C-alpha positions in Angstrom: -51.7 -43.4 0.1 -49.8 -40.3 0.8 -48.6 -38.9 -2.8 -45.1 -37.4 -3.3 -44.5 -34.5 -5.3 -41.2 -34.1 -7.5 -40.1 -31.6 -5.7 -40.3 -33.6 -2.4 -38.6 -36.8 -4.2 -35.7 -34.3 -5.4 -32.5 -35.7 -4.0 -31.0 -32.5 -2.2 -28.8 -29.9 -3.8 -25.3 -29.9 -3.4 -24.7 -33.8 -3.5 -22.0 -35.3 -5.6 -23.5 -37.2 -8.2 -22.9 -40.9 -7.8 -23.1 -41.7 -11.3 -19.7 -39.9 -12.4 -16.8 -41.9 -11.9 -16.2 -42.6 -8.1 -19.0 -41.2 -6.0 -18.9 -37.9 -8.0 -15.0 -37.0 -8.8 -12.8 -38.3 -11.6 -9.3 -37.5 -11.5 -7.5 -38.6 -14.9 -3.6 -38.3 -15.1 -2.7 -37.8 -18.2 1.2 -37.6 -17.8 3.6 -37.7 -14.9 4.0 -33.7 -14.5 1.6 -31.0 -13.9 -1.6 -31.4 -15.3 -4.4 -28.7 -14.7 -7.7 -28.4 -16.1 -8.7 -24.9 -16.8 -12.2 -24.7 -19.0 -14.8 -27.0 -19.7 -17.5 -27.4 -22.1 -20.5 -29.2 -22.2 -22.0 -31.6 -25.2 -25.6 -32.2 -26.6 -25.2 -36.0 -26.0 -24.1 -35.4 -22.1 -20.6 -35.7 -22.9 -17.9 -33.2 -21.4 -14.7 -31.3 -23.5 -11.9 -30.7 -21.0 -9.2 -28.4 -21.5 -5.7 -28.4 -19.8 -2.9 -27.4 -19.4 -0.4 -30.8 -19.3 2.6 -31.9 -19.1 4.9 -29.2 -17.3 7.4 -29.7 -15.2 8.9 -32.7 -17.1 12.2 -30.8 -18.8 13.9 -27.8 -18.4 12.2 -25.0 -19.6 9.3 -26.9 -21.2 6.4 -26.3 -19.7 3.0 -27.6 -20.4 1.1 -28.8 -23.4 -2.9 -27.7 -24.3 -4.9 -30.6 -24.5 -8.4 -31.3 -24.9 -10.0 -34.0 -23.6 -13.2 -35.8 -23.6 -15.2 -37.8 -21.1 -18.1 -39.7 -21.4 -21.3 -38.8 -19.3 -19.7 -41.1 -16.5 -16.8 -39.9 -16.2 -14.6 -42.1 -18.6 -12.3 -41.0 -21.4 -13.9 -41.5 -24.6 -11.4 -43.1 -26.3 -12.5 -42.2 -30.0 -11.5 -38.6 -29.6 -8.5 -37.8 -30.6 -5.7 -40.0 -29.3 -6.9 -42.5 -26.3 -9.4 -39.4 -25.6 -7.1 -36.8 -25.8 -6.0 -33.7 -28.0 -2.7 -32.9 -27.5 -1.7 -29.2 -29.3 1.6 -28.1 -29.0 1.9 -24.6 -29.5 5.8 -23.8 -28.6 8.7 -25.6 -27.6 8.2 -23.5 -24.0 4.9 -22.7 -21.9 1.6 -22.9 -23.5 -1.4 -21.6 -20.7 -4.8 -22.9 -21.6 -7.5 -20.1 -21.0 -10.9 -22.2 -21.8 -13.1 -23.9 -24.2 -16.5 -23.1 -25.9 -18.4 -25.7 -28.2 -19.5 -23.5 -31.4 -22.9 -23.7 -33.2 -21.8 -25.7 -35.4 -20.4 -28.6 -33.1 -16.7 -27.4 -33.7 -14.6 -27.0 -30.3 -12.5 -23.4 -30.0 -10.1 -23.1 -26.8 -6.9 -20.8 -26.6 -4.7 -19.5 -24.1 -0.9 -17.8 -24.1 2.2 -19.2 -25.2 5.2 -18.5 -23.3 9.0 -18.9 -24.3 8.3 -20.6 -27.5 11.7 -20.9 -28.5 12.5 -23.5 -25.0 15.3 -21.7 -24.1 16.1 -19.8 -21.0 15.4 -16.1 -21.3 11.1 -16.9 -21.8 10.9 -13.4 -24.2 9.1 -15.1 -27.0 5.4 -15.1 -26.5 2.5 -15.6 -28.7 -1.6 -15.6 -28.1 -2.7 -18.4 -29.5 -6.4 -20.3 -30.1 -7.3 -23.7 -31.9 -10.4 -25.0 -33.7 -11.0 -28.8 -33.1 -13.4 -31.2 -35.3 -15.9 -33.1 -33.0 -14.1 -36.1 -33.6 -10.6 -34.7 -31.8 -8.4 -33.7 -34.6 -7.2 -30.2 -35.6 -9.4 -28.2 -38.1 -7.5 -27.5 -41.0 -9.9 -24.8 -42.3 -8.5 -22.8 -38.8 -5.0 -20.6 -39.0 -2.3 -23.1 -39.8 -3.5 -26.5 -39.5 -6.2 -25.8 -37.0 -3.7 -23.7 -34.9 -3.7 -19.5 -35.3 -1.3 -17.5 -33.2 0.0 -13.9 -32.9 3.0 -12.8 -31.2 3.3 -10.2 -28.7 6.0 -8.1 -27.5 7.7 -8.4 -24.3 7.0 -11.5 -21.8 3.4 -12.7 -21.0 3.3 -13.5 -17.2 -0.1 -15.3 -17.8 -3.1 -16.5 -19.7 -6.4 -14.6 -18.5 -9.1 -17.2 -17.8 -11.8 -17.5 -20.2 -12.2 -17.1 -24.2 -14.7 -15.0 -25.9 -16.7 -16.8 -28.9 -18.6 -14.5 -31.1 -21.7 -15.9 -33.1 -19.6 -15.3 -36.2 -17.0 -17.8 -35.0 -14.4 -15.4 -34.2 -12.4 -15.7 -30.6 -10.8 -13.3 -28.1 -7.9 -14.8 -26.0 -5.8 -13.0 -23.2 -2.7 -12.5 -21.1 -0.5 -10.2 -19.1 2.4 -8.5 -20.8 5.4 -6.7 -19.0 5.3 -3.8 -18.3 1.8 -5.1 -16.3 -0.3 -4.7 -19.5 -3.6 -6.3 -20.4 -3.0 -7.8 -24.1 -5.9 -9.3 -26.5 -6.1 -11.2 -28.9 -9.0 -11.5 -31.7 -9.0 -14.2 -34.2 -11.5 -14.3 -36.8 -13.7 -17.5 -38.2 -10.4 -18.8 -40.5 -7.8 -18.0 -37.7 -6.7 -14.7 -39.1 -5.9 -11.8 -37.2 -8.8 -9.4 -37.0 -8.1 -6.3 -38.4 -11.0 -4.5 -37.2 -9.6 -5.4 -33.6 -7.0 -2.9 -32.8 -6.0 -2.6 -36.5 -3.5 -5.8 -36.5 -5.6 -8.1 -34.4 -4.3 -6.8 -30.9 -5.4 -4.7 -28.3 -3.5 -3.4 -24.9 -4.9 -1.5 -21.8 -2.4 -0.5 -19.3 -3.9 -2.7 -16.1 -1.4 -4.8 -14.0 -3.2 -7.8 -12.9 -5.9 -8.8 -15.6 -7.3 -12.7 -14.6 -10.0 -13.2 -16.3 -12.4 -12.6 -20.0 -15.6 -13.2 -20.8 -18.0 -11.5 -23.5 -21.1 -10.0 -23.5 -24.4 -11.0 -25.4 -24.3 -7.7 -27.1 -20.6 -8.5 -28.4 -19.1 -6.0 -25.5 -15.9 -7.4 -23.9 -15.2 -7.5 -19.2 -12.0 -7.8 -18.1 -11.7 -8.6 -13.8 -8.6 -8.2 -12.1 -6.8 -6.2 -9.6 -5.3 -2.6 -9.8 -1.7 -1.4 -9.7 -0.1 -1.2 -6.8 0.2 0.4 -4.2 -4.1 0.1 -4.2 -4.3 -3.5 -5.3 -8.1 -3.3 -5.7 -10.1 -5.3 -7.9 -11.2 -3.4 -11.1 -13.5 -4.2 -14.0 -13.1 -3.2 -17.4 -15.7 -3.1 -20.2 -14.7 -2.7 -24.1 -16.5 -2.3 -27.2 -16.2 -5.3 -29.7 -13.4 -3.4 -31.1 -11.0 -3.8 -28.2 -11.6 0.2 -27.2 -12.7 1.3 -24.0 -16.1 1.5 -23.4 -17.4 5.3 -22.3 -20.9 4.4 -21.0 -19.5 2.1 -18.2 -17.8 3.3 -14.9 -16.5 7.0 -15.3 -16.5 7.4 -18.4 -13.5 5.0 -18.7 -15.0 1.9 -19.1 -13.2 1.2 -15.9 -14.7 0.5 -12.5 -12.3 0.3 -9.0 -14.2 -1.7 -6.3 -12.0 -2.1 -2.6 -12.8 -3.9 0.8 -10.6 -2.0 2.8 -7.1 -1.8 3.1 -5.4 -5.5 1.9 -5.1 -6.6 -1.6 -8.5 -7.0 -3.4 -8.5 -9.4 -6.6 -11.3 -10.3 -9.0 -10.9 -13.4 -10.4 -14.0 -14.5 -12.4 -17.0 -12.6 -13.8 -20.5 -13.5 -15.4 -23.6 -11.9 -16.5 -26.7 -12.5 -15.8 -30.1 -12.4 -18.2 -30.4 -9.0 -17.4 -27.0 -7.8 -18.4 -26.2 -7.6 -14.6 -22.3 -8.6 -13.9 -21.2 -11.1 -11.3 -17.7 -11.0 -9.9 -16.0 -13.1 -7.7 -13.0 -12.6 -5.6 -10.8 -12.5 -3.3 -9.8 -9.6 -0.4 -7.5 -9.3 2.5 -8.1 -7.6 5.9 -5.4 -5.5 5.9 -2.1 -5.0 4.2 -0.1 -6.8 6.9 -2.6 -9.6 6.9 -1.2 -12.8 5.6 -3.1 -15.2 2.8 -4.6 -17.1 5.7 -7.2 -14.0 6.2 -8.1 -13.9 2.6 -12.2 -14.1 2.3 -14.1 -14.8 -0.3 -16.1 -11.5 -2.3 -18.9 -11.6 -5.0 -20.3 -8.4 -6.4 -22.9 -7.5 -8.3 -22.8 -4.4 -10.9 -25.7 -3.0 -12.8 -25.0 -2.4 -16.7 -24.0 0.7 -15.9 -20.8 -0.6 -13.7 -22.3 0.8 -10.5 -22.5 -1.5 -7.3 -26.0 -3.2 -7.1 -26.4 -2.1 -3.1 -29.6 -4.6 -3.1 -27.0 -7.4 -3.6 -25.8 -9.3 -0.6 -26.5 -6.6 1.6 -24.4 -4.1 0.0 -21.7 -6.5 -1.5 -19.7 -7.8 1.3 -20.5 -11.3 1.6 -17.7 -13.7 2.4 -16.8 -17.5 2.9 -13.5 -18.9 3.7 -11.6 -19.6 0.9 -8.2 -21.8 0.3 -5.1 -19.3 -0.1 -2.8 -21.7 -1.5 -4.3 -21.3 -5.0 -5.6 -18.1 -5.9 -8.1 -19.1 -8.8 -12.0 -19.2 -8.9 -14.9 -20.3 -11.1 -18.1 -18.8 -11.3 -21.7 -20.2 -13.3 -25.4 -19.1 -13.2 -28.1 -21.8 -12.9 -31.1 -21.4 -14.8 -33.4 -20.9 -11.1 -30.7 -18.0 -10.3 -28.3 -20.0 -8.0 -24.9 -18.6 -7.8 -22.4 -21.0 -8.2 -18.2 -20.3 -7.1 -16.1 -22.8 -7.4 -12.2 -23.0 -5.5 -10.7 -24.7 -2.5 -11.3 -24.7 0.7 -10.0 -25.7 4.5 -13.0 -27.6 6.2 -12.8 -26.8 9.7 -12.3 -29.3 12.0 -10.6 -31.8 9.0 -7.0 -32.4 9.1 -6.0 -32.7 5.6 -5.2 -30.1 3.2 -7.6 -28.0 1.0 -10.3 -29.7 -0.7 -12.3 -29.1 -4.1 -15.4 -26.8 -3.1 -18.5 -25.3 -4.4 -20.3 -22.5 -2.9 -23.5 -21.6 -3.7 -25.5 -18.3 -3.2 -28.9 -17.2 -4.1 -30.3 -14.9 -6.4 -30.4 -12.0 -3.9 -26.0 -12.6 -3.0 -27.0 -14.6 0.3 -25.7 -18.4 1.1 -28.0 -21.1 0.3 -27.5 -22.7 3.3 -29.4 -25.7 2.0 -26.7 -26.6 -0.7 -24.5 -29.0 0.9 -23.3 -28.4 4.3 -24.6 -24.9 5.1 -23.9 -23.3 1.7 -20.6 -25.4 0.1 -19.9 -28.7 -1.3 -16.2 -29.9 -0.5 -14.5 -32.8 -1.3 -11.1 -34.3 -1.2 -10.2 -37.1 -4.0 -6.6 -37.1 -3.0 -5.7 -39.8 0.0 -3.0 -38.6 2.5 -2.0 -35.0 3.7 -0.3 -32.2 2.0 -2.2 -31.9 -1.0 -3.8 -29.5 -2.5 -7.3 -30.2 -4.3 -8.6 -27.2 -6.6 -11.2 -25.9 -8.8 -10.6 -23.3 -11.3 -14.0 -23.3 -13.4 -17.6 -24.4 -13.5 -20.5 -25.1 -15.8 -23.9 -25.7 -15.8 -25.1 -28.9 -17.6 -28.0 -28.4 -19.9 -29.9 -30.8 -17.7 -29.1 -28.7 -15.0 -26.2 -31.1 -13.1 -23.4 -28.7 -12.3 -19.9 -29.5 -13.5 -16.4 -28.3 -12.2 -12.7 -28.9 -13.0 -9.4 -28.3 -11.7 -6.4 -30.2 -10.3 -6.0 -32.8 -7.7 -2.1 -33.2 -6.3 -0.5 -36.0 -6.4 0.1 -38.1 -3.2 4.1 -38.1 -3.7 7.1 -36.5 -1.4 9.7 -34.3 -2.9 10.7 -30.9 -3.7 8.2 -30.6 -6.3 5.9 -32.7 -5.1 3.5 -28.9 -4.7 3.8 -28.7 -8.2 2.6 -31.5 -9.7 -1.2 -32.8 -9.9 -3.8 -34.5 -12.1 -6.6 -33.3 -13.8 -10.0 -33.5 -11.5 -13.4 -33.2 -12.1 -16.5 -33.4 -10.5 -20.5 -33.2 -10.9 -23.1 -32.5 -8.5 -27.1 -32.5 -8.5 
């Protein structure tokens, strides 16, 4: 009898996990409005915490609230968590944008983002950056901030929340957003939820950058922010800050900033991670030219050395491309233990009649597309029946057992003027 090795018996990579939800995907309707996942945190039990924006477009001037949803390993809600599996946090009367979520070493859960239009009026000129901390049971931690929520008001209008939060071993939390007139603004809260006076003097720092999108923390405490530069160039940038929020002069040209261009069209960096060797991986999109429509958008993946120089050995001079759906400008990025690089987003699948699908791409450690993953390097699935629907992923993580989790939103199969704005939380798990 011929023996079968463990490697030969392993299922092929890039397949949905049938033990999770319905054929690897779960869709949770939290409200009748806009529900979108913005972050994931894996728990030692195999459960997962999903951070989401929930309830938008239900009332005039009132946007979504921040929520945490806990799922069991099978994908069903853990109804012992919070209220019926959900912890809902209403920071203000307006729009509460969610940046991400992280599990702390003591088991508590931290999340945060940007709260727009705190007064819930028609002006939208009252805003704050916030963080909250929850106990494993799904209740707010009263030892953090004010009844579990900490916030600091910012000047001007917040136009978006950065994707990702930066959590330090000491319990500090950094969140960020864009304030008008187009400035990157970051806030740091200490372990008790107070503004950290060592960060900008009052817990806030600001840098003139027009379109910042994503934030992460290096193991040494320095912060990375990626996005798109000001007009007229609109190239993508990587900014590195020291732990106190000041620019890192050892990165790039001495001002902490590296700018990368792919041509005449706009280029946007949308997600960033740091590998075990301190190299910085950034993914985003570019367009072929100024007059090119969003249909010309391509996926880009670049690796930078710790100094900020582009790693020319990666992906044949960093020119990897793949089709990306233009309808949702968000991407997630995660690293596997063996070096695989995962990019989560949405894609139009060639030859299919329906609209954008949930999509995961995998690249090998050298930056080339891994054609053994899914179908020619991409795993795509459509959880929404019918047409004229948009399904998208905004983030991805790798669980301790190696399985892949990604989450985002799935449009509701309904018609009407606002049908494109309404969605449910979507989560997929793959092997």
